N, CA, C and O atoms as a DFTB+ gen file, in Angstrom:
484 C
 N C O
     1  1     162.859     153.038     101.258
     2  2     163.226     152.365     100.686
     3  2     163.682     150.665     100.147
     4  3     164.112     150.666      98.994
     5  1     163.650     149.613     100.652
     6  2     163.508     148.286     100.016
     7  2     163.978     147.847      99.055
     8  3     163.564     148.452      98.066
     9  1     164.864     146.839      98.757
    10  2     164.914     146.051      97.465
    11  2     163.880     145.808      97.020
    12  3     163.587     145.865      95.826
    13  1     163.008     145.430      98.132
    14  2     161.846     144.530      97.521
    15  2     160.904     144.862      97.525
    16  3     160.013     144.028      97.684
    17  1     160.530     146.382      97.338
    18  2     159.274     147.576      98.003
    19  2     159.179     147.415      96.366
    20  3     159.043     146.229      96.064
    21  1     159.205     148.081      95.516
    22  2     159.187     148.591      94.488
    23  2     158.399     146.198      93.245
    24  3     157.791     145.945      92.204
    25  1     159.109     145.238      94.527
    26  2     158.250     144.055      93.506
    27  2     156.927     144.209      95.051
    28  3     155.712     144.393      94.970
    29  1     157.425     144.115      95.772
    30  2     155.418     144.137      96.306
    31  2     154.370     145.010      95.699
    32  3     153.444     144.636      94.979
    33  1     154.692     146.439      96.156
    34  2     153.279     147.705      95.259
    35  2     153.204     147.111      93.913
    36  3     152.048     146.797      93.629
    37  1     154.445     146.747      92.597
    38  2     153.963     145.791      91.946
    39  2     152.721     145.111      91.348
    40  3     151.900     145.178      90.434
    41  1     153.291     144.054      92.997
    42  2     152.271     142.381      93.004
    43  2     151.035     143.204      93.371
    44  3     150.094     143.100      92.583
    45  1     150.808     144.322      94.849
    46  2     149.670     144.901      94.458
    47  2     149.149     145.585      93.877
    48  3     148.197     146.138      94.429
    49  1     149.365     145.837      92.885
    50  2     148.372     146.352      91.886
    51  2     147.934     145.936      91.245
    52  3     146.833     146.111      90.724
    53  1     149.149     144.864      91.037
    54  2     148.627     143.701      89.891
    55  2     147.175     143.061      90.581
    56  3     146.081     142.824      90.069
    57  1     147.562     142.940      91.632
    58  2     146.692     141.327      92.421
    59  2     145.161     142.749      92.686
    60  3     144.273     142.389      91.913
    61  1     144.689     144.057      93.449
    62  2     143.966     145.126      93.543
    63  2     143.184     145.051      91.676
    64  3     141.999     144.951      91.360
    65  1     144.336     145.142      90.850
    66  2     143.705     145.583      89.518
    67  2     142.960     144.122      89.113
    68  3     142.391     144.196      88.023
    69  1     142.892     143.293      89.532
    70  2     141.829     141.942      89.300
    71  2     140.801     141.863      90.381
    72  3     139.813     141.189      90.090
    73  1     140.822     142.395      91.538
    74  2     139.673     142.427      92.165
    75  2     138.753     143.261      92.578
    76  3     137.734     143.315      93.267
    77  1     139.471     143.913      91.908
    78  2     138.311     145.706      92.593
    79  2     136.219     145.370      91.977
    80  3     135.107     145.422      92.503
    81  1     136.762     145.081      90.742
    82  2     135.342     144.754      90.319
    83  2     134.404     144.040      90.818
    84  3     133.202     144.302      90.797
    85  1     135.182     142.662      91.510
    86  2     134.376     141.568      92.589
    87  2     134.523     142.558      93.414
    88  3     133.646     143.286      92.950
    89  1     135.086     143.312      94.532
    90  2     134.445     144.202      95.369
    91  2     133.390     144.893      95.373
    92  3     132.310     144.837      95.961
    93  1     133.939     145.658      94.511
    94  2     132.966     146.791      93.770
    95  2     131.319     146.288      93.120
    96  3     130.431     147.092      92.833
    97  1     131.198     144.531      92.969
    98  2     129.603     144.320      92.780
    99  2     129.292     143.894      94.549
   100  3     128.314     144.127      95.258
   101  1     130.574     143.197      94.833
   102  2     130.241     143.411      96.573
   103  2     128.901     143.965      97.317
   104  3     127.775     143.741      97.760
   105  1     130.346     145.198      96.997
   106  2     129.679     146.395      98.086
   107  2     128.471     146.884      97.756
   108  3     127.560     147.097      98.555
   109  1     128.440     147.098      96.387
   110  2     126.160     147.396      95.764
   111  2     126.006     146.162      96.620
   112  3     125.773     146.277      97.823
   113  1     126.131     144.979      96.035
   114  2     125.040     144.253      96.944
   115  2     125.231     143.679      97.726
   116  3     125.119     142.453      97.744
   117  1     125.518     144.255      98.465
   118  2     125.895     144.257     100.122
   119  2     124.656     145.545     101.114
   120  3     123.950     145.301     102.093
   121  1     124.787     146.542     100.529
   122  2     124.064     147.870     101.107
   123  2     123.090     147.660     100.706
   124  3     122.450     148.393     101.460
   125  1     121.907     146.946      99.683
   126  2     121.670     147.019      98.859
   127  2     120.379     148.750      98.144
   128  3     119.218     148.855      97.750
   129  1     121.183     149.399      98.295
   130  2     120.884     150.810      97.728
   131  2     122.546     151.452      97.128
   132  3     123.737     151.276      97.381
   133  1     121.624     152.330      96.135
   134  2     122.426     152.631      95.538
   135  2     123.825     153.688      96.532
   136  3     123.646     153.962      97.719
   137  1     124.981     154.093      95.844
   138  2     125.864     154.675      96.227
   139  2     126.771     155.217      95.265
   140  3     127.283     154.841      94.210
   141  1     126.792     156.213      95.982
   142  2     127.794     156.962      95.208
   143  2     128.945     156.908      95.255
   144  3     129.233     156.183      96.207
   145  1     130.522     157.552      94.371
   146  2     130.878     156.813      94.790
   147  2     132.140     157.071      95.474
   148  3     133.211     156.509      95.246
   149  1     131.851     158.176      96.525
   150  2     132.625     158.355      98.234
   151  2     132.203     157.386      98.873
   152  3     132.849     156.342      98.960
   153  1     131.096     157.559      99.406
   154  2     130.092     156.080      99.682
   155  2     130.206     154.540      99.284
   156  3     129.778     153.629      99.994
   157  1     130.836     154.373      98.065
   158  2     131.462     153.132      97.872
   159  2     132.621     153.512      98.312
   160  3     133.023     152.801      99.233
   161  1     133.422     154.490      97.965
   162  2     135.361     154.084      98.234
   163  2     135.546     153.547      99.575
   164  3     136.224     152.620     100.018
   165  1     134.300     154.869     100.388
   166  2     134.268     154.818     102.134
   167  2     134.018     153.105     102.762
   168  3     134.858     152.545     103.466
   169  1     132.794     152.509     102.364
   170  2     132.517     150.897     102.574
   171  2     133.377     150.170     101.659
   172  3     132.578     149.257     101.452
   173  1     134.643     149.780     100.766
   174  2     135.340     149.173     100.759
   175  2     136.089     149.257     101.248
   176  3     136.785     148.252     101.109
   177  1     136.819     150.477     102.346
   178  2     138.101     150.400     103.440
   179  2     137.491     150.328     104.524
   180  3     138.042     149.860     105.520
   181  1     136.157     150.807     104.540
   182  2     135.164     149.704     106.041
   183  2     135.520     148.663     105.833
   184  3     136.627     148.341     106.265
   185  1     134.838     147.847     105.193
   186  2     134.754     146.719     105.077
   187  2     135.516     145.532     104.531
   188  3     135.213     144.339     104.555
   189  1     136.862     146.306     103.902
   190  2     138.115     145.425     103.363
   191  2     139.090     145.640     104.162
   192  3     140.073     144.914     104.007
   193  1     139.140     146.821     105.394
   194  2     140.617     147.120     106.398
   195  2     141.323     147.613     105.806
   196  3     142.544     147.591     105.968
   197  1     140.448     148.426     104.608
   198  2     141.637     149.041     104.162
   199  2     142.520     148.573     102.754
   200  3     142.922     149.116     101.724
   201  1     142.556     147.162     103.414
   202  2     143.092     146.987     101.668
   203  2     143.044     147.199     100.491
   204  3     144.013     147.442      99.770
   205  1     141.329     147.095     100.002
   206  2     141.497     147.909      98.383
   207  2     141.095     148.825      98.223
   208  3     140.389     149.057      97.241
   209  1     141.543     150.186      99.617
   210  2     141.442     151.008      99.848
   211  2     142.427     151.604      98.828
   212  3     143.454     151.041      98.448
   213  1     141.884     153.110      98.335
   214  2     142.866     153.161      97.232
   215  2     142.802     154.573      96.492
   216  3     143.864     155.014      96.932
   217  1     142.317     155.579      95.692
   218  2     142.123     156.476      95.344
   219  2     140.798     156.651      94.603
   220  3     140.748     156.328      93.416
   221  1     139.811     157.100      95.172
   222  2     138.825     157.261      95.203
   223  2     138.782     157.437      93.466
   224  3     138.080     156.684      92.791
   225  1     139.691     158.615      92.795
   226  2     138.967     158.109      91.006
   227  2     139.239     157.502      90.547
   228  3     138.990     157.645      89.350
   229  1     140.185     155.931      91.033
   230  2     140.504     155.552      90.498
   231  2     138.659     153.978      90.140
   232  3     138.373     153.217      89.216
   233  1     138.230     154.204      91.050
   234  2     137.090     153.390      91.684
   235  2     136.157     153.945      90.082
   236  3     135.286     153.101      89.872
   237  1     136.132     154.813      89.233
   238  2     135.239     155.657      88.573
   239  2     135.317     154.765      87.195
   240  3     134.247     154.283      86.823
   241  1     136.743     154.444      86.230
   242  2     136.503     153.647      85.192
   243  2     136.418     152.128      85.599
   244  3     136.954     151.346      84.814
   245  1     135.870     151.654      86.620
   246  2     135.746     150.338      86.628
   247  2     133.968     150.466      86.740
   248  3     133.255     149.912      85.904
   249  1     133.596     150.995      87.493
   250  2     132.516     151.568      87.769
   251  2     131.064     151.874      86.100
   252  3     129.964     151.458      85.734
   253  1     132.225     152.920      85.642
   254  2     131.566     153.174      84.035
   255  2     131.475     151.144      83.753
   256  3     130.429     150.498      83.684
   257  1     132.619     150.695      83.669
   258  2     132.899     149.526      82.784
   259  2     131.680     148.553      83.443
   260  3     130.838     147.831      82.908
   261  1     131.863     148.747      84.302
   262  2     130.544     147.161      84.576
   263  2     129.569     147.909      84.494
   264  3     128.618     147.239      84.091
   265  1     129.287     148.945      84.661
   266  2     127.824     149.645      84.158
   267  2     127.893     149.918      82.135
   268  3     127.000     150.321      81.389
   269  1     128.831     149.639      81.926
   270  2     128.690     149.515      80.261
   271  2     128.194     147.836      80.089
   272  3     127.470     147.520      79.145
   273  1     128.752     146.631      81.286
   274  2     128.969     145.815      80.634
   275  2     127.523     145.169      81.158
   276  3     127.335     144.006      80.804
   277  1     126.893     145.547      81.643
   278  2     125.032     145.429      81.880
   279  2     125.380     144.915      83.180
   280  3     124.475     144.342      83.788
   281  1     125.940     144.959      83.450
   282  2     125.960     144.790      85.304
   283  2     125.942     146.079      86.437
   284  3     126.368     145.889      87.576
   285  1     125.489     147.201      86.072
   286  2     125.145     147.974      87.236
   287  2     124.058     148.450      86.437
   288  3     123.669     147.937      85.387
   289  1     123.549     149.556      87.054
   290  2     122.513     151.074      86.850
   291  2     122.744     152.001      86.904
   292  3     122.047     152.189      87.901
   293  1     122.976     152.527      86.801
   294  2     123.373     154.015      87.831
   295  2     121.708     155.734      87.196
   296  3     120.996     155.791      86.193
   297  1     121.818     156.607      88.301
   298  2     121.213     157.817      87.900
   299  2     121.964     158.955      88.306
   300  3     123.031     158.780      88.895
   301  1     121.437     160.380      88.005
   302  2     122.889     161.190      88.761
   303  2     120.507     161.262      88.832
   304  3     119.458     160.979      88.253
   305  1     121.573     162.276      90.824
   306  2     120.765     162.756      91.321
   307  2     121.197     164.601      92.049
   308  3     122.268     164.900      92.576
   309  1     120.260     165.334      91.884
   310  2     121.215     167.070      92.337
   311  2     121.519     166.979      94.329
   312  3     120.935     166.313      95.183
   313  1     122.304     167.654      94.403
   314  2     122.806     167.629      95.191
   315  2     123.064     169.001      96.356
   316  3     123.461     170.102      95.973
   317  1     122.759     168.682      97.777
   318  2     121.821     169.267      98.070
   319  2     123.657     170.840      98.937
   320  3     123.779     172.047      99.148
   321  1     124.975     168.868      99.129
   322  2     126.170     170.366      98.923
   323  2     127.258     169.890      98.052
   324  3     128.075     169.069      98.469
   325  1     127.302     170.384      96.830
   326  2     127.700     170.381      95.762
   327  2     126.823     170.029      94.394
   328  3     125.724     170.492      94.089
   329  1     127.789     168.887      93.520
   330  2     127.629     168.709      92.278
   331  2     126.830     168.168      92.101
   332  3     126.822     167.621      93.204
   333  1     125.351     167.433      91.228
   334  2     125.649     166.541      91.325
   335  2     126.075     165.105      91.403
   336  3     127.099     164.676      90.872
   337  1     125.146     164.323      92.164
   338  2     125.664     162.901      92.301
   339  2     125.323     161.785      90.988
   340  3     124.751     162.216      89.987
   341  1     125.715     160.362      91.088
   342  2     125.520     159.672      90.352
   343  2     125.910     158.732      90.718
   344  3     127.123     158.535      90.789
   345  1     124.703     157.531      91.196
   346  2     124.832     155.983      91.859
   347  2     124.393     155.171      91.585
   348  3     123.282     154.960      91.098
   349  1     125.451     154.350      91.934
   350  2     125.423     153.230      91.374
   351  2     125.225     152.051      92.075
   352  3     125.806     151.719      93.109
   353  1     124.171     151.281      91.318
   354  2     123.016     149.692      91.868
   355  2     122.889     148.764      91.488
   356  3     122.093     148.655      90.556
   357  1     123.565     147.608      91.962
   358  2     123.676     146.436      90.978
   359  2     122.149     145.962      90.123
   360  3     120.952     146.058      90.394
   361  1     122.912     145.437      89.019
   362  2     121.118     145.424      88.924
   363  2     121.345     143.502      89.012
   364  3     122.419     142.917      89.155
   365  1     119.805     142.807      88.856
   366  2     119.795     141.270      88.424
   367  2     121.335     140.463      87.695
   368  3     121.953     139.504      88.158
   369  1     121.526     140.987      86.861
   370  2     122.682     140.081      86.240
   371  2     123.957     140.424      86.345
   372  3     124.807     139.587      86.040
   373  1     124.319     141.627      86.764
   374  2     124.972     141.514      88.356
   375  2     125.107     141.658      89.184
   376  3     125.976     142.293      89.781
   377  1     124.294     141.118      89.487
   378  2     123.984     139.985      91.182
   379  2     124.628     138.125      90.323
   380  3     125.697     137.649      90.706
   381  1     123.937     137.535      89.452
   382  2     124.526     136.163      88.637
   383  2     125.947     136.953      88.445
   384  3     126.630     136.644      89.422
   385  1     126.547     137.682      87.748
   386  2     128.053     137.465      87.627
   387  2     128.820     137.761      88.873
   388  3     129.820     137.080      89.101
   389  1     128.463     138.705      89.708
   390  2     128.574     138.151      91.048
   391  2     128.934     137.330      92.014
   392  3     129.999     137.396      92.629
   393  1     128.086     136.551      92.174
   394  2     127.979     134.475      92.235
   395  2     128.610     134.285      91.526
   396  3     129.643     134.607      92.113
   397  1     129.051     133.839      90.163
   398  2     130.047     132.931      89.389
   399  2     131.598     134.027      89.681
   400  3     132.347     133.535      88.837
   401  1     132.389     135.115      90.340
   402  2     133.157     135.499      90.478
   403  2     133.438     135.153      92.027
   404  3     134.500     134.729      92.482
   405  1     132.241     135.431      92.740
   406  2     132.541     134.784      94.187
   407  2     133.335     133.239      94.046
   408  3     134.338     132.871      94.659
   409  1     132.847     132.778      93.428
   410  2     132.804     131.115      93.262
   411  2     134.862     131.120      92.429
   412  3     135.920     130.559      92.715
   413  1     134.439     131.992      91.494
   414  2     135.972     131.723      91.310
   415  2     136.708     132.605      91.366
   416  3     137.527     132.733      90.455
   417  1     136.675     133.792      92.763
   418  2     137.421     133.536      93.409
   419  2     137.595     132.893      94.228
   420  3     138.804     132.829      94.454
   421  1     136.797     132.084      95.134
   422  2     137.371     131.069      96.392
   423  2     137.836     130.250      95.699
   424  3     138.652     129.633      96.384
   425  1     137.793     129.768      94.473
   426  2     138.240     128.421      94.011
   427  2     139.953     129.532      93.741
   428  3     141.075     129.525      94.246
   429  1     139.759     129.754      93.449
   430  2     141.261     130.449      93.047
   431  2     142.052     130.705      94.736
   432  3     143.056     130.106      95.122
   433  1     141.488     131.457      95.309
   434  2     142.356     131.685      97.322
   435  2     142.364     130.838      97.429
   436  3     143.550     130.573      97.625
   437  1     141.339     129.208      97.495
   438  2     141.610     128.028      98.331
   439  2     143.045     127.458      97.152
   440  3     143.629     126.491      97.642
   441  1     143.420     127.746      96.265
   442  2     144.288     127.733      95.350
   443  2     144.964     128.042      95.601
   444  3     145.067     126.850      95.313
   445  1     146.176     128.684      96.075
   446  2     146.816     129.389      95.929
   447  2     147.499     129.130      97.994
   448  3     148.610     129.105      98.523
   449  1     145.919     128.984      98.543
   450  2     146.577     128.838      99.974
   451  2     147.019     127.559     100.144
   452  3     147.758     127.210     101.064
   453  1     146.377     126.494      98.861
   454  2     147.371     124.618      99.192
   455  2     148.140     125.029      99.014
   456  3     148.987     124.837      99.886
   457  1     148.581     125.904      97.849
   458  2     150.407     126.057      97.207
   459  2     151.400     126.875      98.316
   460  3     152.523     126.577      98.722
   461  1     150.262     128.373      98.732
   462  2     151.708     128.268      99.620
   463  2     152.027     127.661     101.437
   464  3     153.041     127.701     102.134
   465  1     150.406     127.050     101.731
   466  2     150.682     126.109     102.697
   467  2     152.453     125.370     103.234
   468  3     153.066     124.500     102.615
   469  1     152.897     126.056     104.511
   470  2     154.158     125.476     104.444
   471  2     154.836     126.742     103.838
   472  3     155.646     127.484     104.393
   473  1     154.745     126.757     103.613
   474  2     156.212     128.061     102.663
   475  2     156.510     129.028     103.998
   476  3     157.691     128.893     104.319
   477  1     155.957     129.757     104.680
   478  2     156.521     130.975     105.441
   479  2     155.272     130.049     106.097
   480  3     154.232     129.509     105.720
   481  1     156.035     130.217     107.286
   482  2     155.239     130.248     108.696
   483  2     155.243     131.750     109.821
   484  3     154.623     131.727     110.884
């Protein structure tokens, strides 16, 4: 491990913490159908080129917070291959918040890109 690797890991963790909620809302909005945790994690991995992939269990507290905030709805469905599964669906309020967060994300991304321009080639 290089001397810089701990700094990179810390930066990636902080960056991820600030974007996971946005990414989860986006995944649920894109699919248009209820998904359970494993499928959400797989979709994040697929569309995010693995950058946002991580421990599946880490998604559940974020999903619960989004639901408690009134942005998602969930229901438990029986499963033929194991325990019942909780399926999450984005609601109208979640779509409105997703739009606001997306605008904020793009403004932040563009600003940071402008600052970084020309720093490293």
